[in-house]
Structures are given as C-alpha cells and as structure tokens.
PDB file of N, CA, C and O in Angstrom:
ATOM      1  N   UNK A   1       0.764  -1.127  -0.202  1.00  0.00           N
ATOM      2  CA  UNK A   1       0.015  -0.023  -0.030  1.00  0.00           C
ATOM      3  C   UNK A   1       0.848   1.144  -0.078  1.00  0.00           C
ATOM      4  O   UNK A   1       1.850   1.248   0.630  1.00  0.00           O
ATOM      5  N   UNK A   2       0.468   2.033  -0.892  1.00  0.00           N
ATOM      6  CA  UNK A   2       1.321   3.659  -0.902  1.00  0.00           C
ATOM      7  C   UNK A   2       0.929   4.229   0.307  1.00  0.00           C
ATOM      8  O   UNK A   2      -0.113   4.035   0.933  1.00  0.00           O
ATOM      9  N   UNK A   3       2.052   5.089   0.621  1.00  0.00           N
ATOM     10  CA  UNK A   3       1.845   5.995   1.711  1.00  0.00           C
ATOM     11  C   UNK A   3       1.348   7.415   1.130  1.00  0.00           C
ATOM     12  O   UNK A   3       1.871   7.996   0.178  1.00  0.00           O
ATOM     13  N   UNK A   4       0.247   7.864   1.876  1.00  0.00           N
ATOM     14  CA  UNK A   4      -0.585   9.028   1.445  1.00  0.00           C
ATOM     15  C   UNK A   4       0.417  10.270   1.440  1.00  0.00           C
ATOM     16  O   UNK A   4       0.082  11.260   0.791  1.00  0.00           O
ATOM     17  N   UNK A   5       1.679  10.268   2.160  1.00  0.00           N
ATOM     18  CA  UNK A   5       2.380  11.438   2.097  1.00  0.00           C
ATOM     19  C   UNK A   5       3.381  11.179   1.138  1.00  0.00           C
ATOM     20  O   UNK A   5       4.301  11.997   1.115  1.00  0.00           O
ATOM     21  N   UNK A   6       3.430  10.147   0.263  1.00  0.00           N
ATOM     22  CA  UNK A   6       4.225  10.106  -0.656  1.00  0.00           C
ATOM     23  C   UNK A   6       4.275  11.158  -1.704  1.00  0.00           C
ATOM     24  O   UNK A   6       3.262  11.768  -2.045  1.00  0.00           O
ATOM     25  N   UNK A   7       5.429  11.370  -2.207  1.00  0.00           N
ATOM     26  CA  UNK A   7       5.653  12.435  -3.287  1.00  0.00           C
ATOM     27  C   UNK A   7       4.801  12.072  -4.545  1.00  0.00           C
ATOM     28  O   UNK A   7       4.825  10.974  -5.100  1.00  0.00           O
ATOM     29  N   UNK A   8       4.082  13.095  -4.900  1.00  0.00           N
ATOM     30  CA  UNK A   8       3.103  12.683  -6.140  1.00  0.00           C
ATOM     31  C   UNK A   8       3.431  13.417  -7.476  1.00  0.00           C
ATOM     32  O   UNK A   8       3.646  14.629  -7.500  1.00  0.00           O
ATOM     33  N   UNK A   9       3.457  12.708  -8.473  1.00  0.00           N
ATOM     34  CA  UNK A   9       3.901  13.347  -9.903  1.00  0.00           C
ATOM     35  C   UNK A   9       2.844  13.069 -10.835  1.00  0.00           C
ATOM     36  O   UNK A   9       2.189  12.027 -10.855  1.00  0.00           O
ATOM     37  N   UNK A  10       2.707  14.062 -11.614  1.00  0.00           N
ATOM     38  CA  UNK A  10       1.504  14.147 -12.865  1.00  0.00           C
ATOM     39  C   UNK A  10       1.776  12.861 -13.580  1.00  0.00           C
ATOM     40  O   UNK A  10       2.886  12.350 -13.427  1.00  0.00           O
ATOM     41  N   UNK A  11       0.835  12.249 -14.387  1.00  0.00           N
ATOM     42  CA  UNK A  11       0.891  11.340 -15.171  1.00  0.00           C
ATOM     43  C   UNK A  11       2.053  11.554 -16.266  1.00  0.00           C
ATOM     44  O   UNK A  11       2.891  10.707 -16.578  1.00  0.00           O
ATOM     45  N   UNK A  12       1.952  12.685 -16.717  1.00  0.00           N
ATOM     46  CA  UNK A  12       3.008  13.355 -18.004  1.00  0.00           C
ATOM     47  C   UNK A  12       4.445  13.240 -17.324  1.00  0.00           C
ATOM     48  O   UNK A  12       5.420  12.746 -17.891  1.00  0.00           O
ATOM     49  N   UNK A  13       4.445  13.795 -15.955  1.00  0.00           N
ATOM     50  CA  UNK A  13       5.756  13.725 -15.443  1.00  0.00           C
ATOM     51  C   UNK A  13       6.429  12.241 -15.034  1.00  0.00           C
ATOM     52  O   UNK A  13       7.632  11.980 -15.043  1.00  0.00           O
ATOM     53  N   UNK A  14       5.404  11.402 -14.698  1.00  0.00           N
ATOM     54  CA  UNK A  14       5.918  10.127 -14.457  1.00  0.00           C
ATOM     55  C   UNK A  14       6.266   9.414 -15.713  1.00  0.00           C
ATOM     56  O   UNK A  14       7.175   8.594 -15.842  1.00  0.00           O
ATOM     57  N   UNK A  15       5.370   9.855 -16.695  1.00  0.00           N
ATOM     58  CA  UNK A  15       6.033   9.015 -18.247  1.00  0.00           C
ATOM     59  C   UNK A  15       7.145   9.641 -18.628  1.00  0.00           C
ATOM     60  O   UNK A  15       7.883   9.010 -19.384  1.00  0.00           O
ATOM     61  N   UNK A  16       7.515  10.900 -18.251  1.00  0.00           N
ATOM     62  CA  UNK A  16       8.901  11.302 -18.687  1.00  0.00           C
ATOM     63  C   UNK A  16       9.683  10.746 -17.793  1.00  0.00           C
ATOM     64  O   UNK A  16      10.718  10.316 -18.301  1.00  0.00           O
ATOM     65  N   UNK A  17       9.593  10.577 -16.604  1.00  0.00           N
ATOM     66  CA  UNK A  17      10.665   9.739 -15.621  1.00  0.00           C
ATOM     67  C   UNK A  17      10.735   8.385 -16.064  1.00  0.00           C
ATOM     68  O   UNK A  17      11.806   7.787 -15.960  1.00  0.00           O
ATOM     69  N   UNK A  18       9.703   7.812 -16.558  1.00  0.00           N
ATOM     70  CA  UNK A  18       9.850   6.126 -16.775  1.00  0.00           C
ATOM     71  C   UNK A  18      10.901   6.270 -18.100  1.00  0.00           C
ATOM     72  O   UNK A  18      11.954   5.637 -18.176  1.00  0.00           O
ATOM     73  N   UNK A  19      10.429   7.199 -19.103  1.00  0.00           N
ATOM     74  CA  UNK A  19      11.272   7.317 -20.417  1.00  0.00           C
ATOM     75  C   UNK A  19      12.798   7.577 -19.886  1.00  0.00           C
ATOM     76  O   UNK A  19      13.656   6.910 -20.466  1.00  0.00           O
ATOM     77  N   UNK A  20      13.145   8.268 -19.084  1.00  0.00           N
ATOM     78  CA  UNK A  20      14.414   8.734 -18.548  1.00  0.00           C
ATOM     79  C   UNK A  20      15.126   7.705 -18.001  1.00  0.00           C
ATOM     80  O   UNK A  20      16.320   7.539 -18.252  1.00  0.00           O
ATOM     81  N   UNK A  21      14.328   6.817 -17.084  1.00  0.00           N
ATOM     82  CA  UNK A  21      14.946   5.793 -16.649  1.00  0.00           C
ATOM     83  C   UNK A  21      15.347   4.572 -17.701  1.00  0.00           C
ATOM     84  O   UNK A  21      16.402   3.939 -17.649  1.00  0.00           O
ATOM     85  N   UNK A  22      14.411   4.401 -18.550  1.00  0.00           N
ATOM     86  CA  UNK A  22      14.524   3.243 -19.697  1.00  0.00           C
ATOM     87  C   UNK A  22      16.020   3.704 -20.458  1.00  0.00           C
ATOM     88  O   UNK A  22      16.948   2.949 -20.751  1.00  0.00           O
ATOM     89  N   UNK A  23      15.930   5.223 -20.677  1.00  0.00           N
ATOM     90  CA  UNK A  23      17.067   5.767 -21.358  1.00  0.00           C
ATOM     91  C   UNK A  23      18.550   5.478 -20.825  1.00  0.00           C
ATOM     92  O   UNK A  23      19.540   5.207 -21.504  1.00  0.00           O
ATOM     93  N   UNK A  24      18.445   5.608 -19.389  1.00  0.00           N
ATOM     94  CA  UNK A  24      19.671   5.439 -18.853  1.00  0.00           C
ATOM     95  C   UNK A  24      20.035   4.109 -18.833  1.00  0.00           C
ATOM     96  O   UNK A  24      21.237   3.881 -18.967  1.00  0.00           O
ATOM     97  N   UNK A  25      19.266   3.155 -18.695  1.00  0.00           N
ATOM     98  CA  UNK A  25      19.350   1.889 -18.570  1.00  0.00           C
ATOM     99  C   UNK A  25      20.155   1.496 -20.296  1.00  0.00           C
ATOM    100  O   UNK A  25      21.145   0.789 -20.481  1.00  0.00           O
ATOM    101  N   UNK A  26      19.457   2.112 -21.179  1.00  0.00           N
ATOM    102  CA  UNK A  26      19.576   1.651 -22.523  1.00  0.00           C
ATOM    103  C   UNK A  26      21.110   2.261 -22.844  1.00  0.00           C
ATOM    104  O   UNK A  26      22.002   1.497 -23.210  1.00  0.00           O
ATOM    105  N   UNK A  27      21.333   3.648 -22.684  1.00  0.00           N
ATOM    106  CA  UNK A  27      22.346   4.411 -22.891  1.00  0.00           C
ATOM    107  C   UNK A  27      23.851   4.015 -21.852  1.00  0.00           C
ATOM    108  O   UNK A  27      24.994   3.807 -22.258  1.00  0.00           O
ATOM    109  N   UNK A  28      23.389   4.015 -20.576  1.00  0.00           N
ATOM    110  CA  UNK A  28      24.502   4.126 -19.705  1.00  0.00           C
ATOM    111  C   UNK A  28      24.853   2.458 -19.539  1.00  0.00           C
ATOM    112  O   UNK A  28      26.039   2.158 -19.403  1.00  0.00           O
ATOM    113  N   UNK A  29      23.990   1.552 -19.548  1.00  0.00           N
ATOM    114  CA  UNK A  29      24.147   0.175 -19.173  1.00  0.00           C
ATOM    115  C   UNK A  29      23.867  -1.055 -20.396  1.00  0.00           C
ATOM    116  O   UNK A  29      23.924  -2.280 -20.290  1.00  0.00           O
ATOM    117  N   UNK A  30      23.566  -0.240 -21.509  1.00  0.00           N
ATOM    118  CA  UNK A  30      23.362  -1.199 -22.598  1.00  0.00           C
ATOM    119  C   UNK A  30      22.260  -2.266 -22.373  1.00  0.00           C
ATOM    120  O   UNK A  30      22.315  -3.342 -22.968  1.00  0.00           O
ATOM    121  N   UNK A  31      21.278  -1.969 -21.527  1.00  0.00           N
ATOM    122  CA  UNK A  31      20.398  -2.853 -21.214  1.00  0.00           C
ATOM    123  C   UNK A  31      18.946  -2.408 -21.479  1.00  0.00           C
ATOM    124  O   UNK A  31      18.567  -1.378 -20.922  1.00  0.00           O
ATOM    125  N   UNK A  32      18.071  -3.105 -22.299  1.00  0.00           N
ATOM    126  CA  UNK A  32      16.761  -2.457 -22.350  1.00  0.00           C
ATOM    127  C   UNK A  32      15.873  -3.167 -21.342  1.00  0.00           C
ATOM    128  O   UNK A  32      15.792  -4.378 -21.138  1.00  0.00           O
ATOM    129  N   UNK A  33      15.198  -2.131 -20.731  1.00  0.00           N
ATOM    130  CA  UNK A  33      14.149  -2.605 -19.991  1.00  0.00           C
ATOM    131  C   UNK A  33      12.760  -1.951 -20.386  1.00  0.00           C
ATOM    132  O   UNK A  33      12.655  -1.010 -21.173  1.00  0.00           O
ATOM    133  N   UNK A  34      11.660  -2.603 -19.704  1.00  0.00           N
ATOM    134  CA  UNK A  34      10.352  -2.177 -20.342  1.00  0.00           C
ATOM    135  C   UNK A  34       9.758  -1.077 -19.502  1.00  0.00           C
ATOM    136  O   UNK A  34      10.496  -0.468 -18.727  1.00  0.00           O
ATOM    137  N   UNK A  35       8.660  -0.819 -19.582  1.00  0.00           N
ATOM    138  CA  UNK A  35       7.823   0.306 -18.867  1.00  0.00           C
ATOM    139  C   UNK A  35       7.748  -0.323 -17.527  1.00  0.00           C
ATOM    140  O   UNK A  35       8.044   0.408 -16.581  1.00  0.00           O
ATOM    141  N   UNK A  36       7.359  -1.717 -17.239  1.00  0.00           N
ATOM    142  CA  UNK A  36       7.117  -2.067 -15.964  1.00  0.00           C
ATOM    143  C   UNK A  36       8.237  -2.033 -15.299  1.00  0.00           C
ATOM    144  O   UNK A  36       8.186  -1.325 -14.294  1.00  0.00           O
ATOM    145  N   UNK A  37       9.484  -2.680 -15.559  1.00  0.00           N
ATOM    146  CA  UNK A  37      10.463  -2.465 -14.718  1.00  0.00           C
ATOM    147  C   UNK A  37      10.925  -0.843 -14.364  1.00  0.00           C
ATOM    148  O   UNK A  37      11.240  -0.413 -13.254  1.00  0.00           O
ATOM    149  N   UNK A  38      10.870  -0.174 -15.500  1.00  0.00           N
ATOM    150  CA  UNK A  38      11.103   1.194 -15.185  1.00  0.00           C
ATOM    151  C   UNK A  38      10.219   2.011 -14.067  1.00  0.00           C
ATOM    152  O   UNK A  38      10.640   2.766 -13.190  1.00  0.00           O
ATOM    153  N   UNK A  39       8.928   1.649 -14.351  1.00  0.00           N
ATOM    154  CA  UNK A  39       7.751   2.188 -13.470  1.00  0.00           C
ATOM    155  C   UNK A  39       8.243   1.511 -12.193  1.00  0.00           C
ATOM    156  O   UNK A  39       8.191   2.259 -11.217  1.00  0.00           O
ATOM    157  N   UNK A  40       8.727   0.234 -11.943  1.00  0.00           N
ATOM    158  CA  UNK A  40       8.778  -0.077 -10.583  1.00  0.00           C
ATOM    159  C   UNK A  40      10.101   0.647 -10.193  1.00  0.00           C
ATOM    160  O   UNK A  40       9.905   1.363  -9.211  1.00  0.00           O
ATOM    161  N   UNK A  41      11.383   0.692 -10.644  1.00  0.00           N
ATOM    162  CA  UNK A  41      12.198   1.424 -10.305  1.00  0.00           C
ATOM    163  C   UNK A  41      11.935   2.787  -9.789  1.00  0.00           C
ATOM    164  O   UNK A  41      12.543   3.257  -8.828  1.00  0.00           O
ATOM    165  N   UNK A  42      11.075   3.367 -10.408  1.00  0.00           N
ATOM    166  CA  UNK A  42      10.491   4.745 -10.391  1.00  0.00           C
ATOM    167  C   UNK A  42       9.798   4.682  -9.028  1.00  0.00           C
ATOM    168  O   UNK A  42      10.017   5.631  -8.275  1.00  0.00           O
ATOM    169  N   UNK A  43       9.120   3.857  -8.668  1.00  0.00           N
ATOM    170  CA  UNK A  43       8.190   3.759  -7.412  1.00  0.00           C
ATOM    171  C   UNK A  43       9.182   3.743  -6.326  1.00  0.00           C
ATOM    172  O   UNK A  43       8.987   4.419  -5.317  1.00  0.00           O
ATOM    173  N   UNK A  44      10.267   2.992  -6.470  1.00  0.00           N
ATOM    174  CA  UNK A  44      11.165   2.672  -5.449  1.00  0.00           C
ATOM    175  C   UNK A  44      11.943   4.057  -5.164  1.00  0.00           C
ATOM    176  O   UNK A  44      12.053   4.371  -3.979  1.00  0.00           O
ATOM    177  N   UNK A  45      12.454   4.851  -6.069  1.00  0.00           N
ATOM    178  CA  UNK A  45      13.051   5.952  -6.140  1.00  0.00           C
ATOM    179  C   UNK A  45      12.188   7.134  -5.215  1.00  0.00           C
ATOM    180  O   UNK A  45      12.647   7.872  -4.343  1.00  0.00           O
ATOM    181  N   UNK A  46      10.947   7.052  -5.664  1.00  0.00           N
ATOM    182  CA  UNK A  46       9.864   7.994  -4.940  1.00  0.00           C
ATOM    183  C   UNK A  46       9.629   7.512  -3.691  1.00  0.00           C
ATOM    184  O   UNK A  46       9.548   8.389  -2.832  1.00  0.00           O
ATOM    185  N   UNK A  47       9.486   6.331  -3.302  1.00  0.00           N
ATOM    186  CA  UNK A  47       9.237   5.849  -1.781  1.00  0.00           C
ATOM    187  C   UNK A  47      10.278   5.785  -0.937  1.00  0.00           C
ATOM    188  O   UNK A  47      10.156   6.092   0.249  1.00  0.00           O
ATOM    189  N   UNK A  48      11.526   5.336  -1.522  1.00  0.00           N
ATOM    190  CA  UNK A  48      12.655   5.170  -0.498  1.00  0.00           C
ATOM    191  C   UNK A  48      13.539   6.193  -0.507  1.00  0.00           C
ATOM    192  O   UNK A  48      14.095   6.530   0.539  1.00  0.00           O
ATOM    193  N   UNK A  49      13.822   6.919  -1.885  1.00  0.00           N
ATOM    194  CA  UNK A  49      15.046   7.628  -1.834  1.00  0.00           C
ATOM    195  C   UNK A  49      14.553   9.134  -1.720  1.00  0.00           C
ATOM    196  O   UNK A  49      15.124   9.947  -0.993  1.00  0.00           O
ATOM    197  N   UNK A  50      13.300   9.478  -2.602  1.00  0.00           N
ATOM    198  CA  UNK A  50      12.979  10.912  -2.719  1.00  0.00           C
ATOM    199  C   UNK A  50      12.758  11.784  -1.410  1.00  0.00           C
ATOM    200  O   UNK A  50      12.969  12.993  -1.319  1.00  0.00           O
ATOM    201  N   UNK A  51      12.379  11.095  -0.599  1.00  0.00           N
ATOM    202  CA  UNK A  51      12.183  11.788   0.746  1.00  0.00           C
ATOM    203  C   UNK A  51      13.237  12.424   1.510  1.00  0.00           C
ATOM    204  O   UNK A  51      13.086  13.259   2.402  1.00  0.00           O
ATOM    205  N   UNK A  52      14.559  11.837   0.969  1.00  0.00           N
ATOM    206  CA  UNK A  52      15.789  12.619   1.477  1.00  0.00           C
ATOM    207  C   UNK A  52      16.178  13.603   0.909  1.00  0.00           C
ATOM    208  O   UNK A  52      16.825  14.459   1.513  1.00  0.00           O
ATOM    209  N   UNK A  53      15.805  13.728  -0.667  1.00  0.00           N
ATOM    210  CA  UNK A  53      16.054  14.918  -1.271  1.00  0.00           C
ATOM    211  C   UNK A  53      15.177  15.931  -0.778  1.00  0.00           C
ATOM    212  O   UNK A  53      15.612  17.045  -0.485  1.00  0.00           O
ATOM    213  N   UNK A  54      13.844  15.594  -0.655  1.00  0.00           N
ATOM    214  CA  UNK A  54      12.892  16.659  -0.198  1.00  0.00           C
ATOM    215  C   UNK A  54      13.276  17.202   1.061  1.00  0.00           C
ATOM    216  O   UNK A  54      13.276  18.426   1.190  1.00  0.00           O
ATOM    217  N   UNK A  55      13.621  16.423   2.055  1.00  0.00           N
ATOM    218  CA  UNK A  55      14.184  17.110   3.355  1.00  0.00           C
ATOM    219  C   UNK A  55      15.424  17.869   3.252  1.00  0.00           C
ATOM    220  O   UNK A  55      15.764  18.770   4.018  1.00  0.00           O
ATOM    221  N   UNK A  56      16.108  17.413   2.190  1.00  0.00           N
ATOM    222  CA  UNK A  56      17.277  18.399   2.187  1.00  0.00           C
ATOM    223  C   UNK A  56      16.795  19.770   1.521  1.00  0.00           C
ATOM    224  O   UNK A  56      17.379  20.792   1.880  1.00  0.00           O
ATOM    225  N   UNK A  57      15.877  19.856   0.673  1.00  0.00           N
ATOM    226  CA  UNK A  57      15.525  20.871  -0.011  1.00  0.00           C
ATOM    227  C   UNK A  57      14.683  21.716   1.074  1.00  0.00           C
ATOM    228  O   UNK A  57      14.685  22.945   1.002  1.00  0.00           O
ATOM    229  N   UNK A  58      14.011  21.086   2.014  1.00  0.00           N
ATOM    230  CA  UNK A  58      13.290  21.839   3.160  1.00  0.00           C
ATOM    231  C   UNK A  58      14.458  22.430   3.923  1.00  0.00           C
ATOM    232  O   UNK A  58      14.399  23.648   4.094  1.00  0.00           O
ATOM    233  N   UNK A  59      15.490  21.802   4.405  1.00  0.00           N
ATOM    234  CA  UNK A  59      16.585  22.242   5.246  1.00  0.00           C
ATOM    235  C   UNK A  59      17.135  23.502   4.601  1.00  0.00           C
ATOM    236  O   UNK A  59      17.370  24.516   5.258  1.00  0.00           O
ATOM    237  N   UNK A  60      17.350  23.394   3.167  1.00  0.00           N
ATOM    238  CA  UNK A  60      18.071  24.426   2.577  1.00  0.00           C
ATOM    239  C   UNK A  60      17.307  25.518   2.460  1.00  0.00           C
ATOM    240  O   UNK A  60      17.840  26.627   2.453  1.00  0.00           O
ATOM    241  N   UNK A  61      15.875  25.361   2.346  1.00  0.00           N
ATOM    242  CA  UNK A  61      14.975  26.728   2.160  1.00  0.00           C
ATOM    243  C   UNK A  61      14.916  27.251   3.405  1.00  0.00           C
ATOM    244  O   UNK A  61      14.692  28.456   3.526  1.00  0.00           O
ATOM    245  N   UNK A  62      15.130  26.326   4.673  1.00  0.00           N
ATOM    246  CA  UNK A  62      14.962  27.042   6.079  1.00  0.00           C
ATOM    247  C   UNK A  62      15.999  27.891   6.099  1.00  0.00           C
ATOM    248  O   UNK A  62      15.884  29.081   6.392  1.00  0.00           O
ATOM    249  N   UNK A  63      17.191  27.264   5.754  1.00  0.00           N
ATOM    250  CA  UNK A  63      18.644  28.058   5.945  1.00  0.00           C
ATOM    251  C   UNK A  63      18.583  29.352   5.324  1.00  0.00           C
ATOM    252  O   UNK A  63      18.926  30.385   5.899  1.00  0.00           O
ATOM    253  N   UNK A  64      18.109  29.288   4.053  1.00  0.00           N
ATOM    254  CA  UNK A  64      17.916  30.332   3.143  1.00  0.00           C
ATOM    255  C   UNK A  64      17.123  31.520   3.792  1.00  0.00           C
ATOM    256  O   UNK A  64      17.552  32.650   4.025  1.00  0.00           O
ATOM    257  N   UNK A  65      15.805  30.987   4.044  1.00  0.00           N
ATOM    258  CA  UNK A  65      14.851  32.084   4.604  1.00  0.00           C
ATOM    259  C   UNK A  65      15.406  32.740   5.978  1.00  0.00           C
ATOM    260  O   UNK A  65      15.201  33.918   6.270  1.00  0.00           O
ATOM    261  N   UNK A  66      16.079  31.900   6.727  1.00  0.00           N
ATOM    262  CA  UNK A  66      16.439  32.128   7.994  1.00  0.00           C
ATOM    263  C   UNK A  66      17.488  33.503   7.796  1.00  0.00           C
ATOM    264  O   UNK A  66      17.243  34.576   8.347  1.00  0.00           O
ATOM    265  N   UNK A  67      18.815  33.250   6.825  1.00  0.00           N
ATOM    266  CA  UNK A  67      19.444  34.148   6.442  1.00  0.00           C
ATOM    267  C   UNK A  67      18.667  35.316   5.771  1.00  0.00           C
ATOM    268  O   UNK A  67      18.981  36.462   6.094  1.00  0.00           O
ATOM    269  N   UNK A  68      17.846  35.149   5.019  1.00  0.00           N
ATOM    270  CA  UNK A  68      17.129  36.324   4.452  1.00  0.00           C
ATOM    271  C   UNK A  68      16.476  37.251   5.360  1.00  0.00           C
ATOM    272  O   UNK A  68      16.478  38.441   5.047  1.00  0.00           O
ATOM    273  N   UNK A  69      15.854  36.840   6.561  1.00  0.00           N
ATOM    274  CA  UNK A  69      15.179  37.136   7.676  1.00  0.00           C
ATOM    275  C   UNK A  69      15.992  38.384   8.404  1.00  0.00           C
ATOM    276  O   UNK A  69      15.633  39.536   8.649  1.00  0.00           O
ATOM    277  N   UNK A  70      17.283  37.656   8.656  1.00  0.00           N
ATOM    278  CA  UNK A  70      18.188  38.561   9.289  1.00  0.00           C
ATOM    279  C   UNK A  70      18.744  39.455   8.455  1.00  0.00           C
ATOM    280  O   UNK A  70      19.187  40.457   9.016  1.00  0.00           O
ATOM    281  N   UNK A  71      18.879  39.390   7.055  1.00  0.00           N
ATOM    282  CA  UNK A  71      19.298  40.497   6.360  1.00  0.00           C
ATOM    283  C   UNK A  71      18.213  41.437   6.341  1.00  0.00           C
ATOM    284  O   UNK A  71      18.563  42.606   6.181  1.00  0.00           O
ATOM    285  N   UNK A  72      17.000  41.222   6.463  1.00  0.00           N
ATOM    286  CA  UNK A  72      15.853  41.997   6.450  1.00  0.00           C
ATOM    287  C   UNK A  72      15.846  42.906   7.794  1.00  0.00           C
ATOM    288  O   UNK A  72      15.616  44.114   7.837  1.00  0.00           O
ATOM    289  N   UNK A  73      16.135  42.096   8.818  1.00  0.00           N
ATOM    290  CA  UNK A  73      16.310  42.861  10.255  1.00  0.00           C
ATOM    291  C   UNK A  73      17.418  43.968  10.119  1.00  0.00           C
ATOM    292  O   UNK A  73      17.226  45.057  10.659  1.00  0.00           O
ATOM    293  N   UNK A  74      18.359  43.770   9.544  1.00  0.00           N
ATOM    294  CA  UNK A  74      19.496  44.592   9.294  1.00  0.00           C
ATOM    295  C   UNK A  74      19.093  46.028   8.830  1.00  0.00           C
ATOM    296  O   UNK A  74      19.763  47.019   9.121  1.00  0.00           O
ATOM    297  N   UNK A  75      18.099  46.061   8.186  1.00  0.00           N
ATOM    298  CA  UNK A  75      17.568  47.136   7.520  1.00  0.00           C
ATOM    299  C   UNK A  75      16.616  48.321   8.157  1.00  0.00           C
ATOM    300  O   UNK A  75      16.000  49.264   7.661  1.00  0.00           O
ATOM    301  N   UNK A  76      16.798  47.794   9.560  1.00  0.00           N
ATOM    302  CA  UNK A  76      15.962  48.828  10.674  1.00  0.00           C
ATOM    303  C   UNK A  76      16.565  49.999  10.770  1.00  0.00           C
ATOM    304  O   UNK A  76      17.765  50.021  10.499  1.00  0.00           O
ATOM    305  N   UNK A  77      15.990  51.072  11.115  1.00  0.00           N
ATOM    306  CA  UNK A  77      16.710  52.364  11.247  1.00  0.00           C
ATOM    307  C   UNK A  77      16.548  52.516  13.006  1.00  0.00           C
ATOM    308  O   UNK A  77      17.023  53.491  13.588  1.00  0.00           O
TER     309      UNK A  77
END
C-alpha cells in the first residue's frame, strides 16, 4: 500500500521519468528494460530515496529564509 504522504507526480511527468530511466539503462548500461521495470524502479526511488532529497530541500530553504530574514532585520533604522 502506498503512503498518502508520498511525493506525487502527474501522469505526464511520471511518463517522462519512466522514459528517462529506460534511456539511462539503454545508454548507460546497454540494457533494455520495459515500462513495467522502469515504473517499479521509479516507485522505489519515489518511496525510498526521494524523501531524503525533499528533506534536504526543506532544510536548505529554511537556512536561506533564516539568512534572508536576518538580512531584512539589518535594514531597521
């Protein structure tokens, strides 16, 4: 069962990602995989790996906003 908080992508974006995975295997590994295998690989990446990238983005955004707010406070007269 999929997690309700999982990262969601549109069908069009998912199709693009599946195609990118298939191209990676074909060009990078000289191995042809089908839509099912590429889709399962994408599901694994989304469910297991993507949350780490998402969390890093949240952390980076927080650090940026914190620095920006501190810069804004420096404008006080």
